[in-house]
PyMOL Python script that loads the backbone (N, CA, C, O; Angstrom):
from pymol import cmd

cmd.read_pdbstr("""\
ATOM      1  N   UNK A   1      38.714 -10.469  62.888  1.00  0.00           N
ATOM      2  CA  UNK A   1      37.598 -11.228  62.359  1.00  0.00           C
ATOM      3  C   UNK A   1      36.423 -11.093  63.324  1.00  0.00           C
ATOM      4  O   UNK A   1      36.566 -11.345  64.521  1.00  0.00           O
ATOM      5  N   UNK A   2      35.285 -10.701  62.811  1.00  0.00           N
ATOM      6  CA  UNK A   2      34.132 -10.466  63.681  1.00  0.00           C
ATOM      7  C   UNK A   2      33.382 -11.744  64.044  1.00  0.00           C
ATOM      8  O   UNK A   2      33.503 -12.775  63.382  1.00  0.00           O
ATOM      9  N   UNK A   3      32.622 -11.641  65.096  1.00  0.00           N
ATOM     10  CA  UNK A   3      31.727 -12.711  65.525  1.00  0.00           C
ATOM     11  C   UNK A   3      30.313 -12.291  65.147  1.00  0.00           C
ATOM     12  O   UNK A   3      29.829 -11.255  65.603  1.00  0.00           O
ATOM     13  N   UNK A   4      29.653 -13.083  64.323  1.00  0.00           N
ATOM     14  CA  UNK A   4      28.295 -12.791  63.876  1.00  0.00           C
ATOM     15  C   UNK A   4      27.297 -13.602  64.684  1.00  0.00           C
ATOM     16  O   UNK A   4      27.587 -14.721  65.106  1.00  0.00           O
ATOM     17  N   UNK A   5      26.115 -13.026  64.896  1.00  0.00           N
ATOM     18  CA  UNK A   5      25.033 -13.714  65.591  1.00  0.00           C
ATOM     19  C   UNK A   5      23.999 -14.104  64.544  1.00  0.00           C
ATOM     20  O   UNK A   5      23.550 -13.272  63.755  1.00  0.00           O
ATOM     21  N   UNK A   6      23.625 -15.384  64.548  1.00  0.00           N
ATOM     22  CA  UNK A   6      22.622 -15.908  63.624  1.00  0.00           C
ATOM     23  C   UNK A   6      21.429 -16.415  64.420  1.00  0.00           C
ATOM     24  O   UNK A   6      21.565 -16.814  65.577  1.00  0.00           O
ATOM     25  N   UNK A   7      20.245 -16.395  63.786  1.00  0.00           N
ATOM     26  CA  UNK A   7      19.029 -16.919  64.401  1.00  0.00           C
ATOM     27  C   UNK A   7      18.351 -17.852  63.410  1.00  0.00           C
ATOM     28  O   UNK A   7      18.244 -17.542  62.223  1.00  0.00           O
ATOM     29  N   UNK A   8      17.890 -19.005  63.909  1.00  0.00           N
ATOM     30  CA  UNK A   8      17.200 -19.989  63.079  1.00  0.00           C
ATOM     31  C   UNK A   8      15.702 -19.725  63.149  1.00  0.00           C
ATOM     32  O   UNK A   8      15.156 -19.524  64.234  1.00  0.00           O
ATOM     33  N   UNK A   9      15.033 -19.725  61.997  1.00  0.00           N
ATOM     34  CA  UNK A   9      13.586 -19.514  61.958  1.00  0.00           C
ATOM     35  C   UNK A   9      12.820 -20.750  62.406  1.00  0.00           C
ATOM     36  O   UNK A   9      11.705 -20.623  62.912  1.00  0.00           O
ATOM     37  N   UNK A  10      13.386 -21.941  62.235  1.00  0.00           N
ATOM     38  CA  UNK A  10      12.684 -23.181  62.576  1.00  0.00           C
ATOM     39  C   UNK A  10      12.685 -23.440  64.082  1.00  0.00           C
ATOM     40  O   UNK A  10      11.630 -23.682  64.667  1.00  0.00           O
ATOM     41  N   UNK A  11      13.845 -23.393  64.706  1.00  0.00           N
ATOM     42  CA  UNK A  11      13.929 -23.727  66.135  1.00  0.00           C
ATOM     43  C   UNK A  11      14.003 -22.496  67.030  1.00  0.00           C
ATOM     44  O   UNK A  11      13.817 -22.616  68.241  1.00  0.00           O
ATOM     45  N   UNK A  12      14.268 -21.321  66.474  1.00  0.00           N
ATOM     46  CA  UNK A  12      14.360 -20.099  67.256  1.00  0.00           C
ATOM     47  C   UNK A  12      15.669 -19.935  67.999  1.00  0.00           C
ATOM     48  O   UNK A  12      15.826 -19.005  68.791  1.00  0.00           O
ATOM     49  N   UNK A  13      16.601 -20.822  67.751  1.00  0.00           N
ATOM     50  CA  UNK A  13      17.888 -20.796  68.440  1.00  0.00           C
ATOM     51  C   UNK A  13      18.772 -19.694  67.869  1.00  0.00           C
ATOM     52  O   UNK A  13      18.812 -19.485  66.657  1.00  0.00           O
ATOM     53  N   UNK A  14      19.483 -18.988  68.756  1.00  0.00           N
ATOM     54  CA  UNK A  14      20.474 -18.009  68.333  1.00  0.00           C
ATOM     55  C   UNK A  14      21.856 -18.546  68.660  1.00  0.00           C
ATOM     56  O   UNK A  14      22.075 -19.118  69.728  1.00  0.00           O
ATOM     57  N   UNK A  15      22.780 -18.359  67.738  1.00  0.00           N
ATOM     58  CA  UNK A  15      24.143 -18.821  67.960  1.00  0.00           C
ATOM     59  C   UNK A  15      25.119 -17.847  67.325  1.00  0.00           C
ATOM     60  O   UNK A  15      24.766 -17.097  66.415  1.00  0.00           O
ATOM     61  N   UNK A  16      26.340 -17.869  67.813  1.00  0.00           N
ATOM     62  CA  UNK A  16      27.397 -17.004  67.317  1.00  0.00           C
ATOM     63  C   UNK A  16      28.350 -17.795  66.435  1.00  0.00           C
ATOM     64  O   UNK A  16      28.624 -18.968  66.686  1.00  0.00           O
ATOM     65  N   UNK A  17      28.849 -17.136  65.402  1.00  0.00           N
ATOM     66  CA  UNK A  17      29.796 -17.771  64.489  1.00  0.00           C
ATOM     67  C   UNK A  17      30.942 -16.799  64.219  1.00  0.00           C
ATOM     68  O   UNK A  17      30.709 -15.662  63.809  1.00  0.00           O
ATOM     69  N   UNK A  18      32.156 -17.235  64.444  1.00  0.00           N
ATOM     70  CA  UNK A  18      33.359 -16.456  64.193  1.00  0.00           C
ATOM     71  C   UNK A  18      33.730 -16.636  62.730  1.00  0.00           C
ATOM     72  O   UNK A  18      34.127 -17.728  62.324  1.00  0.00           O
ATOM     73  N   UNK A  19      33.606 -15.561  61.919  1.00  0.00           N
ATOM     74  CA  UNK A  19      33.832 -15.649  60.479  1.00  0.00           C
ATOM     75  C   UNK A  19      34.696 -14.499  60.000  1.00  0.00           C
ATOM     76  O   UNK A  19      34.794 -13.456  60.646  1.00  0.00           O
ATOM     77  N   UNK A  20      35.315 -14.714  58.858  1.00  0.00           N
ATOM     78  CA  UNK A  20      36.071 -13.670  58.197  1.00  0.00           C
ATOM     79  C   UNK A  20      35.108 -12.765  57.429  1.00  0.00           C
ATOM     80  O   UNK A  20      33.961 -13.135  57.179  1.00  0.00           O
ATOM     81  N   UNK A  21      35.584 -11.579  57.060  1.00  0.00           N
ATOM     82  CA  UNK A  21      34.754 -10.671  56.281  1.00  0.00           C
ATOM     83  C   UNK A  21      34.433 -11.245  54.904  1.00  0.00           C
ATOM     84  O   UNK A  21      33.366 -10.968  54.355  1.00  0.00           O
ATOM     85  N   UNK A  22      35.320 -12.022  54.352  1.00  0.00           N
ATOM     86  CA  UNK A  22      35.120 -12.549  53.006  1.00  0.00           C
ATOM     87  C   UNK A  22      34.302 -13.842  52.976  1.00  0.00           C
ATOM     88  O   UNK A  22      33.927 -14.302  51.898  1.00  0.00           O
ATOM     89  N   UNK A  23      34.018 -14.437  54.145  1.00  0.00           N
ATOM     90  CA  UNK A  23      33.203 -15.656  54.190  1.00  0.00           C
ATOM     91  C   UNK A  23      31.744 -15.349  53.866  1.00  0.00           C
ATOM     92  O   UNK A  23      31.230 -14.279  54.191  1.00  0.00           O
ATOM     93  N   UNK A  24      31.095 -16.304  53.223  1.00  0.00           N
ATOM     94  CA  UNK A  24      29.670 -16.171  52.920  1.00  0.00           C
ATOM     95  C   UNK A  24      28.850 -16.362  54.200  1.00  0.00           C
ATOM     96  O   UNK A  24      29.255 -17.125  55.077  1.00  0.00           O
ATOM     97  N   UNK A  25      27.711 -15.685  54.319  1.00  0.00           N
ATOM     98  CA  UNK A  25      26.853 -15.881  55.493  1.00  0.00           C
ATOM     99  C   UNK A  25      26.311 -17.307  55.551  1.00  0.00           C
ATOM    100  O   UNK A  25      26.115 -17.946  54.517  1.00  0.00           O
ATOM    101  N   UNK A  26      26.071 -17.797  56.763  1.00  0.00           N
ATOM    102  CA  UNK A  26      25.521 -19.141  56.928  1.00  0.00           C
ATOM    103  C   UNK A  26      24.076 -19.179  56.455  1.00  0.00           C
ATOM    104  O   UNK A  26      23.355 -18.185  56.543  1.00  0.00           O
ATOM    105  N   UNK A  27      23.659 -20.346  55.948  1.00  0.00           N
ATOM    106  CA  UNK A  27      22.281 -20.516  55.488  1.00  0.00           C
ATOM    107  C   UNK A  27      21.595 -21.691  56.157  1.00  0.00           C
ATOM    108  O   UNK A  27      20.368 -21.782  56.122  1.00  0.00           O
ATOM    109  N   UNK A  28      22.355 -22.599  56.768  1.00  0.00           N
ATOM    110  CA  UNK A  28      21.804 -23.803  57.379  1.00  0.00           C
ATOM    111  C   UNK A  28      22.058 -23.747  58.880  1.00  0.00           C
ATOM    112  O   UNK A  28      23.160 -23.425  59.325  1.00  0.00           O
ATOM    113  N   UNK A  29      21.016 -24.066  59.658  1.00  0.00           N
ATOM    114  CA  UNK A  29      21.143 -24.075  61.113  1.00  0.00           C
ATOM    115  C   UNK A  29      21.875 -25.331  61.572  1.00  0.00           C
ATOM    116  O   UNK A  29      21.835 -26.366  60.906  1.00  0.00           O
ATOM    117  N   UNK A  30      22.530 -25.228  62.693  1.00  0.00           N
ATOM    118  CA  UNK A  30      23.260 -26.361  63.251  1.00  0.00           C
ATOM    119  C   UNK A  30      22.333 -27.357  63.942  1.00  0.00           C
ATOM    120  O   UNK A  30      22.778 -28.438  64.327  1.00  0.00           O
ATOM    121  N   UNK A  31      21.041 -27.014  64.110  1.00  0.00           N
ATOM    122  CA  UNK A  31      20.099 -27.903  64.793  1.00  0.00           C
ATOM    123  C   UNK A  31      19.661 -29.064  63.905  1.00  0.00           C
ATOM    124  O   UNK A  31      19.189 -30.079  64.418  1.00  0.00           O
ATOM    125  N   UNK A  32      19.803 -28.941  62.607  1.00  0.00           N
ATOM    126  CA  UNK A  32      19.446 -30.024  61.697  1.00  0.00           C
ATOM    127  C   UNK A  32      18.045 -29.906  61.125  1.00  0.00           C
ATOM    128  O   UNK A  32      17.700 -30.652  60.209  1.00  0.00           O
ATOM    129  N   UNK A  33      17.231 -29.000  61.630  1.00  0.00           N
ATOM    130  CA  UNK A  33      15.889 -28.815  61.079  1.00  0.00           C
ATOM    131  C   UNK A  33      15.984 -28.020  59.787  1.00  0.00           C
ATOM    132  O   UNK A  33      16.964 -27.319  59.535  1.00  0.00           O
ATOM    133  N   UNK A  34      14.950 -28.145  58.981  1.00  0.00           N
ATOM    134  CA  UNK A  34      14.936 -27.441  57.695  1.00  0.00           C
ATOM    135  C   UNK A  34      14.461 -26.009  57.915  1.00  0.00           C
ATOM    136  O   UNK A  34      13.364 -25.635  57.500  1.00  0.00           O
ATOM    137  N   UNK A  35      15.284 -25.232  58.558  1.00  0.00           N
ATOM    138  CA  UNK A  35      14.944 -23.838  58.824  1.00  0.00           C
ATOM    139  C   UNK A  35      15.922 -22.904  58.153  1.00  0.00           C
ATOM    140  O   UNK A  35      17.041 -23.281  57.805  1.00  0.00           O
ATOM    141  N   UNK A  36      15.480 -21.698  57.984  1.00  0.00           N
ATOM    142  CA  UNK A  36      16.316 -20.689  57.356  1.00  0.00           C
ATOM    143  C   UNK A  36      17.063 -19.923  58.449  1.00  0.00           C
ATOM    144  O   UNK A  36      16.485 -19.609  59.490  1.00  0.00           O
ATOM    145  N   UNK A  37      18.323 -19.626  58.222  1.00  0.00           N
ATOM    146  CA  UNK A  37      19.143 -18.903  59.183  1.00  0.00           C
ATOM    147  C   UNK A  37      19.328 -17.477  58.681  1.00  0.00           C
ATOM    148  O   UNK A  37      19.633 -17.250  57.511  1.00  0.00           O
ATOM    149  N   UNK A  38      19.141 -16.535  59.575  1.00  0.00           N
ATOM    150  CA  UNK A  38      19.348 -15.131  59.215  1.00  0.00           C
ATOM    151  C   UNK A  38      20.325 -14.504  60.199  1.00  0.00           C
ATOM    152  O   UNK A  38      20.412 -14.921  61.354  1.00  0.00           O
ATOM    153  N   UNK A  39      21.050 -13.511  59.736  1.00  0.00           N
ATOM    154  CA  UNK A  39      22.021 -12.837  60.591  1.00  0.00           C
ATOM    155  C   UNK A  39      21.312 -11.746  61.390  1.00  0.00           C
ATOM    156  O   UNK A  39      20.535 -10.965  60.840  1.00  0.00           O
ATOM    157  N   UNK A  40      21.587 -11.702  62.679  1.00  0.00           N
ATOM    158  CA  UNK A  40      20.991 -10.716  63.577  1.00  0.00           C
ATOM    159  C   UNK A  40      21.953  -9.539  63.684  1.00  0.00           C
ATOM    160  O   UNK A  40      23.124  -9.708  64.023  1.00  0.00           O
ATOM    161  N   UNK A  41      21.448  -8.352  63.391  1.00  0.00           N
ATOM    162  CA  UNK A  41      22.269  -7.150  63.472  1.00  0.00           C
ATOM    163  C   UNK A  41      22.221  -6.638  64.907  1.00  0.00           C
ATOM    164  O   UNK A  41      21.144  -6.414  65.459  1.00  0.00           O
ATOM    165  N   UNK A  42      23.387  -6.457  65.500  1.00  0.00           N
ATOM    166  CA  UNK A  42      23.483  -5.979  66.874  1.00  0.00           C
ATOM    167  C   UNK A  42      24.333  -4.721  66.914  1.00  0.00           C
ATOM    168  O   UNK A  42      25.199  -4.529  66.061  1.00  0.00           O
ATOM    169  N   UNK A  43      24.092  -3.859  67.905  1.00  0.00           N
ATOM    170  CA  UNK A  43      24.913  -2.650  68.014  1.00  0.00           C
ATOM    171  C   UNK A  43      26.344  -2.984  68.410  1.00  0.00           C
ATOM    172  O   UNK A  43      26.606  -3.982  69.082  1.00  0.00           O
ATOM    173  N   UNK A  44      27.236  -2.150  67.991  1.00  0.00           N
ATOM    174  CA  UNK A  44      28.652  -2.352  68.313  1.00  0.00           C
ATOM    175  C   UNK A  44      28.908  -2.004  69.767  1.00  0.00           C
ATOM    176  O   UNK A  44      28.297  -1.088  70.318  1.00  0.00           O
ATOM    177  N   UNK A  45      29.804  -2.734  70.371  1.00  0.00           N
ATOM    178  CA  UNK A  45      30.189  -2.439  71.748  1.00  0.00           C
ATOM    179  C   UNK A  45      31.173  -1.289  71.775  1.00  0.00           C
ATOM    180  O   UNK A  45      32.215  -1.343  71.121  1.00  0.00           O
ATOM    181  N   UNK A  46      30.851  -0.251  72.523  1.00  0.00           N
ATOM    182  CA  UNK A  46      31.693   0.934  72.586  1.00  0.00           C
ATOM    183  C   UNK A  46      32.198   1.094  74.012  1.00  0.00           C
ATOM    184  O   UNK A  46      31.427   0.995  74.967  1.00  0.00           O
ATOM    185  N   UNK A  47      33.478   1.337  74.149  1.00  0.00           N
ATOM    186  CA  UNK A  47      34.083   1.560  75.460  1.00  0.00           C
ATOM    187  C   UNK A  47      34.704   2.947  75.455  1.00  0.00           C
ATOM    188  O   UNK A  47      35.585   3.237  74.646  1.00  0.00           O
ATOM    189  N   UNK A  48      34.242   3.806  76.361  1.00  0.00           N
ATOM    190  CA  UNK A  48      34.788   5.148  76.487  1.00  0.00           C
ATOM    191  C   UNK A  48      35.889   5.134  77.545  1.00  0.00           C
ATOM    192  O   UNK A  48      35.641   4.813  78.707  1.00  0.00           O
ATOM    193  N   UNK A  49      37.098   5.481  77.133  1.00  0.00           N
ATOM    194  CA  UNK A  49      38.229   5.522  78.060  1.00  0.00           C
ATOM    195  C   UNK A  49      38.841   6.912  78.037  1.00  0.00           C
ATOM    196  O   UNK A  49      38.746   7.630  77.041  1.00  0.00           O
ATOM    197  N   UNK A  50      39.457   7.274  79.125  1.00  0.00           N
ATOM    198  CA  UNK A  50      40.111   8.567  79.204  1.00  0.00           C
ATOM    199  C   UNK A  50      39.230   9.606  79.851  1.00  0.00           C
ATOM    200  O   UNK A  50      38.105   9.316  80.256  1.00  0.00           O
ATOM    201  N   UNK A  51      39.738  10.812  79.946  1.00  0.00           N
ATOM    202  CA  UNK A  51      38.975  11.879  80.589  1.00  0.00           C
ATOM    203  C   UNK A  51      38.061  12.553  79.573  1.00  0.00           C
ATOM    204  O   UNK A  51      38.294  12.496  78.366  1.00  0.00           O
ATOM    205  N   UNK A  52      37.022  13.188  80.090  1.00  0.00           N
ATOM    206  CA  UNK A  52      36.106  13.924  79.236  1.00  0.00           C
ATOM    207  C   UNK A  52      34.826  13.203  78.919  1.00  0.00           C
ATOM    208  O   UNK A  52      33.982  13.762  78.218  1.00  0.00           O
ATOM    209  N   UNK A  53      34.631  11.975  79.401  1.00  0.00           N
ATOM    210  CA  UNK A  53      33.434  11.218  79.066  1.00  0.00           C
ATOM    211  C   UNK A  53      32.369  11.283  80.152  1.00  0.00           C
ATOM    212  O   UNK A  53      31.241  10.836  79.943  1.00  0.00           O
ATOM    213  N   UNK A  54      32.712  11.825  81.287  1.00  0.00           N
ATOM    214  CA  UNK A  54      31.747  11.940  82.367  1.00  0.00           C
ATOM    215  C   UNK A  54      31.413  13.405  82.581  1.00  0.00           C
ATOM    216  O   UNK A  54      32.195  14.276  82.200  1.00  0.00           O
ATOM    217  N   UNK A  55      30.275  13.690  83.178  1.00  0.00           N
ATOM    218  CA  UNK A  55      29.847  15.072  83.368  1.00  0.00           C
ATOM    219  C   UNK A  55      30.808  15.823  84.282  1.00  0.00           C
ATOM    220  O   UNK A  55      30.963  17.038  84.154  1.00  0.00           O
ATOM    221  N   UNK A  56      31.445  15.120  85.189  1.00  0.00           N
ATOM    222  CA  UNK A  56      32.395  15.778  86.081  1.00  0.00           C
ATOM    223  C   UNK A  56      33.712  16.074  85.387  1.00  0.00           C
ATOM    224  O   UNK A  56      34.459  16.937  85.849  1.00  0.00           O
ATOM    225  N   UNK A  57      34.020  15.397  84.310  1.00  0.00           N
ATOM    226  CA  UNK A  57      35.271  15.622  83.589  1.00  0.00           C
ATOM    227  C   UNK A  57      35.181  16.750  82.576  1.00  0.00           C
ATOM    228  O   UNK A  57      36.212  17.275  82.156  1.00  0.00           O
ATOM    229  N   UNK A  58      33.984  17.135  82.174  1.00  0.00           N
ATOM    230  CA  UNK A  58      33.839  18.095  81.089  1.00  0.00           C
ATOM    231  C   UNK A  58      33.877  19.538  81.564  1.00  0.00           C
ATOM    232  O   UNK A  58      33.875  20.452  80.739  1.00  0.00           O
ATOM    233  N   UNK A  59      33.913  19.764  82.863  1.00  0.00           N
ATOM    234  CA  UNK A  59      33.901  21.128  83.373  1.00  0.00           C
ATOM    235  C   UNK A  59      35.247  21.477  83.992  1.00  0.00           C
ATOM    236  O   UNK A  59      35.971  20.617  84.494  1.00  0.00           O
ATOM    237  N   UNK A  60      35.552  22.748  83.938  1.00  0.00           N
ATOM    238  CA  UNK A  60      36.768  23.231  84.574  1.00  0.00           C
ATOM    239  C   UNK A  60      36.548  23.437  86.064  1.00  0.00           C
ATOM    240  O   UNK A  60      35.487  23.100  86.589  1.00  0.00           O
ATOM    241  N   UNK A  61      37.542  23.986  86.745  1.00  0.00           N
ATOM    242  CA  UNK A  61      37.438  24.183  88.187  1.00  0.00           C
ATOM    243  C   UNK A  61      36.481  25.308  88.537  1.00  0.00           C
ATOM    244  O   UNK A  61      35.943  25.316  89.645  1.00  0.00           O
ATOM    245  N   UNK A  62      36.247  26.251  87.648  1.00  0.00           N
ATOM    246  CA  UNK A  62      35.323  27.353  87.920  1.00  0.00           C
ATOM    247  C   UNK A  62      33.976  27.080  87.263  1.00  0.00           C
ATOM    248  O   UNK A  62      33.494  27.875  86.456  1.00  0.00           O
ATOM    249  N   UNK A  63      33.381  25.960  87.614  1.00  0.00           N
ATOM    250  CA  UNK A  63      32.111  25.585  87.007  1.00  0.00           C
ATOM    251  C   UNK A  63      30.970  26.319  87.685  1.00  0.00           C
ATOM    252  O   UNK A  63      31.134  26.876  88.770  1.00  0.00           O
ATOM    253  N   UNK A  64      29.836  26.316  87.051  1.00  0.00           N
ATOM    254  CA  UNK A  64      28.657  26.973  87.586  1.00  0.00           C
ATOM    255  C   UNK A  64      27.807  26.057  88.425  1.00  0.00           C
ATOM    256  O   UNK A  64      26.640  26.366  88.669  1.00  0.00           O
ATOM    257  N   UNK A  65      28.339  24.951  88.874  1.00  0.00           N
ATOM    258  CA  UNK A  65      27.544  24.018  89.656  1.00  0.00           C
ATOM    259  C   UNK A  65      27.348  24.552  91.065  1.00  0.00           C
ATOM    260  O   UNK A  65      28.183  25.293  91.585  1.00  0.00           O
ATOM    261  N   UNK A  66      26.244  24.170  91.670  1.00  0.00           N
ATOM    262  CA  UNK A  66      25.894  24.626  93.002  1.00  0.00           C
ATOM    263  C   UNK A  66      26.455  23.650  94.013  1.00  0.00           C
ATOM    264  O   UNK A  66      26.204  22.448  93.924  1.00  0.00           O
ATOM    265  N   UNK A  67      27.210  24.153  94.974  1.00  0.00           N
ATOM    266  CA  UNK A  67      27.724  23.299  96.033  1.00  0.00           C
ATOM    267  C   UNK A  67      26.730  23.262  97.173  1.00  0.00           C
ATOM    268  O   UNK A  67      25.765  24.026  97.174  1.00  0.00           O
ATOM    269  N   UNK A  68      26.944  22.394  98.138  1.00  0.00           N
ATOM    270  CA  UNK A  68      26.002  22.261  99.242  1.00  0.00           C
ATOM    271  C   UNK A  68      25.972  23.512 100.111  1.00  0.00           C
ATOM    272  O   UNK A  68      24.927  23.817 100.685  1.00  0.00           O
ATOM    273  N   UNK A  69      27.076  24.250 100.232  1.00  0.00           N
ATOM    274  CA  UNK A  69      27.078  25.472 101.035  1.00  0.00           C
ATOM    275  C   UNK A  69      26.349  26.604 100.322  1.00  0.00           C
ATOM    276  O   UNK A  69      25.787  27.479 100.980  1.00  0.00           O
ATOM    277  N   UNK A  70      26.347  26.603  99.000  1.00  0.00           N
ATOM    278  CA  UNK A  70      25.648  27.631  98.241  1.00  0.00           C
ATOM    279  C   UNK A  70      24.174  27.318  98.060  1.00  0.00           C
ATOM    280  O   UNK A  70      23.401  28.204  97.693  1.00  0.00           O
ATOM    281  N   UNK A  71      23.767  26.088  98.306  1.00  0.00           N
ATOM    282  CA  UNK A  71      22.391  25.687  98.048  1.00  0.00           C
ATOM    283  C   UNK A  71      21.421  26.351  99.012  1.00  0.00           C
ATOM    284  O   UNK A  71      20.283  26.628  98.633  1.00  0.00           O
ATOM    285  N   UNK A  72      21.838  26.615 100.253  1.00  0.00           N
ATOM    286  CA  UNK A  72      20.947  27.207 101.237  1.00  0.00           C
ATOM    287  C   UNK A  72      20.834  28.712 101.106  1.00  0.00           C
ATOM    288  O   UNK A  72      19.906  29.301 101.660  1.00  0.00           O
ATOM    289  N   UNK A  73      21.728  29.342 100.406  1.00  0.00           N
ATOM    290  CA  UNK A  73      21.716  30.798 100.274  1.00  0.00           C
ATOM    291  C   UNK A  73      20.752  31.220  99.183  1.00  0.00           C
ATOM    292  O   UNK A  73      20.624  30.566  98.148  1.00  0.00           O
ATOM    293  N   UNK A  74      20.077  32.333  99.443  1.00  0.00           N
ATOM    294  CA  UNK A  74      19.155  32.877  98.462  1.00  0.00           C
ATOM    295  C   UNK A  74      19.696  34.228  98.041  1.00  0.00           C
ATOM    296  O   UNK A  74      19.957  35.080  98.891  1.00  0.00           O
ATOM    297  N   UNK A  75      19.866  34.437  96.770  1.00  0.00           N
ATOM    298  CA  UNK A  75      20.450  35.670  96.281  1.00  0.00           C
ATOM    299  C   UNK A  75      19.456  36.820  96.247  1.00  0.00           C
ATOM    300  O   UNK A  75      19.861  37.971  96.083  1.00  0.00           O
ATOM    301  N   UNK A  76      18.181  36.545  96.395  1.00  0.00           N
ATOM    302  CA  UNK A  76      17.160  37.585  96.364  1.00  0.00           C
ATOM    303  C   UNK A  76      17.039  38.203  97.754  1.00  0.00           C
ATOM    304  O   UNK A  76      17.117  37.499  98.760  1.00  0.00           O
ATOM    305  N   UNK A  77      16.855  39.488  97.804  1.00  0.00           N
ATOM    306  CA  UNK A  77      16.647  40.148  99.097  1.00  0.00           C
ATOM    307  C   UNK A  77      15.163  40.441  99.249  1.00  0.00           C
ATOM    308  O   UNK A  77      14.524  40.979  98.345  1.00  0.00           O
ATOM    309  N   UNK A  78      14.635  40.082 100.397  1.00  0.00           N
ATOM    310  CA  UNK A  78      13.221  40.298 100.681  1.00  0.00           C
ATOM    311  C   UNK A  78      13.075  41.606 101.463  1.00  0.00           C
ATOM    312  O   UNK A  78      13.129  41.606 102.692  1.00  0.00           O
ATOM    313  N   UNK A  79      12.895  42.686 100.769  1.00  0.00           N
ATOM    314  CA  UNK A  79      12.686  43.974 101.434  1.00  0.00           C
ATOM    315  C   UNK A  79      11.258  44.404 101.212  1.00  0.00           C
ATOM    316  O   UNK A  79      10.737  44.361 100.097  1.00  0.00           O
ATOM    317  N   UNK A  80      10.643  44.816 102.284  1.00  0.00           N
ATOM    318  CA  UNK A  80       9.276  45.325 102.187  1.00  0.00           C
ATOM    319  C   UNK A  80       9.339  46.846 102.167  1.00  0.00           C
ATOM    320  O   UNK A  80      10.117  47.463 102.895  1.00  0.00           O
ATOM    321  N   UNK A  81       8.535  47.412 101.349  1.00  0.00           N
ATOM    322  CA  UNK A  81       8.487  48.874 101.323  1.00  0.00           C
ATOM    323  C   UNK A  81       7.540  49.354 102.415  1.00  0.00           C
ATOM    324  O   UNK A  81       6.367  48.980 102.442  1.00  0.00           O
ATOM    325  N   UNK A  82       8.038  50.150 103.277  1.00  0.00           N
ATOM    326  CA  UNK A  82       7.249  50.667 104.389  1.00  0.00           C
ATOM    327  C   UNK A  82       6.641  51.995 103.955  1.00  0.00           C
ATOM    328  O   UNK A  82       7.352  52.973 103.721  1.00  0.00           O
ATOM    329  N   UNK A  83       5.342  52.013 103.852  1.00  0.00           N
ATOM    330  CA  UNK A  83       4.665  53.228 103.402  1.00  0.00           C
ATOM    331  C   UNK A  83       4.312  54.142 104.559  1.00  0.00           C
ATOM    332  O   UNK A  83       4.092  55.335 104.348  1.00  0.00           O
ATOM    333  N   UNK A  84       4.251  53.624 105.762  1.00  0.00           N
ATOM    334  CA  UNK A  84       3.948  54.447 106.922  1.00  0.00           C
ATOM    335  C   UNK A  84       2.474  54.786 107.043  1.00  0.00           C
ATOM    336  O   UNK A  84       2.134  55.771 107.699  1.00  0.00           O
ATOM    337  N   UNK A  85       1.593  54.016 106.442  1.00  0.00           N
ATOM    338  CA  UNK A  85       0.158  54.278 106.498  1.00  0.00           C
ATOM    339  C   UNK A  85      -0.515  53.535 107.636  1.00  0.00           C
ATOM    340  O   UNK A  85      -1.708  53.254 107.525  1.00  0.00           O
ATOM    341  N   UNK A  86       0.150  53.202 108.702  1.00  0.00           N
ATOM    342  CA  UNK A  86      -0.443  52.445 109.805  1.00  0.00           C
ATOM    343  C   UNK A  86      -1.369  53.243 110.620  1.00  0.00           C
ATOM    344  O   UNK A  86      -1.940  52.732 111.583  1.00  0.00           O
TER     345      UNK A  86
END
""", "prot")
cmd.dss("prot")
cmd.show_as("cartoon", "prot")
cmd.util.cbc("prot")
cmd.orient("prot")
């Protein structure tokens, strides 16, 4: 059974109500004022468990990531062409 969040237009109060799927939505606020109650739609809470949800879990052991020892190395060779025109 889900917990629904309602908001009162008269007092601005938000409250939660534990209801069954077959129950009718609430229409009267618990504050007692003559306000209209509407249901607030909220995103579902998602929990990711297990491997594969982090960037470190999605790669194999032969990944293309740069380690700290490889970061200082430059794969380009700086060769100057010597023309001999000195």
